[in-house]
N, C-alpha and C positions, 0 to 999 in steps of 0.2 A: 542457593539457587543459582543456576547458570544464566548469566545475563547475555542476551543476544544483542541488545542495543543499550548503550549507556551514554549519558551526557555529563560533563563536568563543567559547571559554571559557564554555561553558554549565554553570551550577551550579544545582542544585535542592535545596531544603530542604523537608522535611515538618515542620510546626510541632507537630503533635499525634500521639500523646499526649505525646511528648517531642521536642524538636528533633532532627532527624536529617538529616545531609548525604547525600542519596541519589545525586546525580550530581555528579561532581567534575571540573571543568575539561575538558569534552568538546570536543575539537577534531578535526574530520575533514571530509572532503567526499566526495560521490559525483559522479562525472563523467558526462557525457552518454554514454548507451549502456552504462554499467557495470552489472553485475549483482553486487551486494554482499550478503553475509549478515552478520547479527549473532548471535553465539553467547555463551553464558555461563550460569553456574548460575542456577537460580531465585532471584529476589530480588536479582540483581546490578544491576538498573535498566534492563534492556532495554525492557520495555513502557513504563516511565515516559519513557524517551528517545523512543520512537516517538510517544507522545502529544504531546510537545513538538515533534518534527519535523513532525508532521502538523497543527500549529497548533491542536490541540484543547486543549492545556494552555498557558496564557500566563503562568503564575506561575513564572518562572525568572529567573536572572540570566545575562547574556551576550547573544550575538547569533545570530540565525538568518537565513540568506539563502536565497532560492529564485530561481533564474535571475538571480543577481547583484543581486536586490532585497532590501533589508532588510525582513524580515517582522515582527521584534520591535517591539512597540508599536503595531501597526496596530489599528484598531477592529474590533469583533466582526463587523460586517456585511461589511467588506472581507475579513477572514480567512475567513469563510464562503464568499465568492465565490472566493477563491484556492484554498481546499480543494476546492471543487467542480470548478473549472476545471483546476487544475494537478496535483492529487494524486489518484491512484486507490487505493482500498483493497481489500485482500483479507484477510479475517479467517479464524480457524480455523473459525468457524461462519458460514455463508454469508449469514445475515440476509436471505433472500429473503422477499417477501410471498407467502405460500402461496396466497392466493385469486386472485392475479394470474397472467397467463400469463408464460412465460419472456420473451417479447418485451417485455411491459409492464414487467417488472422491469428489463430492460436499459435501457429508455427513461427511467426515472425521473430519474437525475441530470441528463440533458440537458433534460428538461422543467423541472426546478428552475432550471437555468441560463437557460433561455428565450432563447437566442440564435439558435435556428433554428425553422423552422416544424415543425408536427407531422409533416408528410409527410417532411421531411428527416430528422427524428429517427428516424422509423420505418425509413427507408432505411439510415441509419447503423447502427442497432441490428441490422438484418439482416446488414449487412456484417461486423459484429463476430461475430455468431453463425456466419457462414460461415467466417470466419477461424479460429474455434475448432472448426469442423466439427460444430456442433450446430444448424444452421439448421432441421433437420427437427423440432426440439422447440419451435419458435417459438410455436405456438398451444397448446401443452400448459400446463396449470396447473403452477406451480412445485412444488406438493406432489406431483406425479405423476412427477417425474424422479428418477433415482438420485443417491446421494451424490456420486459423482464428477462427474456431469453438473451437479449444483447448483453445485459449485465452479467449473466452467467458465462457468456462467451468471454467477456472481459476478465472474469475471475479465472477461467481456464487459461487465458493468455498470461495472466499474472503468475500462474503456478507452473508454467511450462519448464522453467529452468530450476525447479525445486528450490525456491528461495529460502532464506533463513527467516525472513519476516515479510508479512504483507502489510502495506500501508494503504489506508483508504482515506480519501477526502470526500466526505458526504456521499458514500457509495449508494445510500438508499434515498438520497435527497430528491431524486426524480421519479421514484417508484411509488405505486399505490401500496396500501398497507399489506396486502397479500404478498406482493412481490418483495417488499421490504422484509417481511417475516421469512420468506424463502432465503434471501441473501444472508440474514442473520443466522439461520439454521445451517447454511453451508459453511459459514465462517466458524461456527461453534464446532461443527463436525471436524473441520480441518485442524482446529486447535486440539481437540481431544484425540482424534485418531491418528493424525500425522505429526502431532507434537509441534505444529506450526505456531509461531508467534504472530499476533495481529495487533496493529495499532491503528485505530479508526477515529478520525475526527468526525463528529456528528452533532446535529442539533436535535436529534430524535431521542427524547428522554427515555421512552420505552426501550429503544434499542440499547442505549447506554446502561440502563438499569440491569439488563440481562448479561452484560459483560462481566468479566472477573473483577475488573477494577475501573473506576472512573477517575481520570486525572482532570481536575477542575482548574481551568485557567481564568485569570482575571487581571486585566491591566498589565499584561506582559510577564506575569509571574504564575508559578504553579501555587494555587492556594490550598489544594488538598489532594 
């Protein structure tokens, strides 16, 4: 299997207020098209791990690979480029800019990447909205759409640069069961139809049970 994301012996220490070994020898990989979830009690290191995997935290020991390229030790500008181009994020809170339209929000990461013309970016953004069946909201202000719709807009935004992997931190944590189910189905469809890899931190056992694989964490380690 082709690995999209791979870690080798990742260790993380917090220095303050007292030295604390928060992640211990993390070794795993996510393959192309795989939909994996990470579960574990609060404080077991899930979010800390996600920050490292997403290249936002560079203060760790060990090696991180994305698409078989070593990411560890790259400079900040290059990491910012990699993050924008290859990793899509969906958080518990959608972080949409409320005064912008839905379409403008989805276009933002592509404008930052600046590899396409504005017209192409707008076209791509509309395609993503169509894929998520919310194209009718394109011209609405982000503040004017419902919670479930906001999370779909956030997913469209995460997809705009055609990333290699989508990472989620409790993306259904704020949604009712119907909308949580919708988000799961969207992710599943992306993994099957687009061959997209997904790595989702969740507390929702029902959600995790339906993913291809559950990575169970406990006390800073991967236990299964």
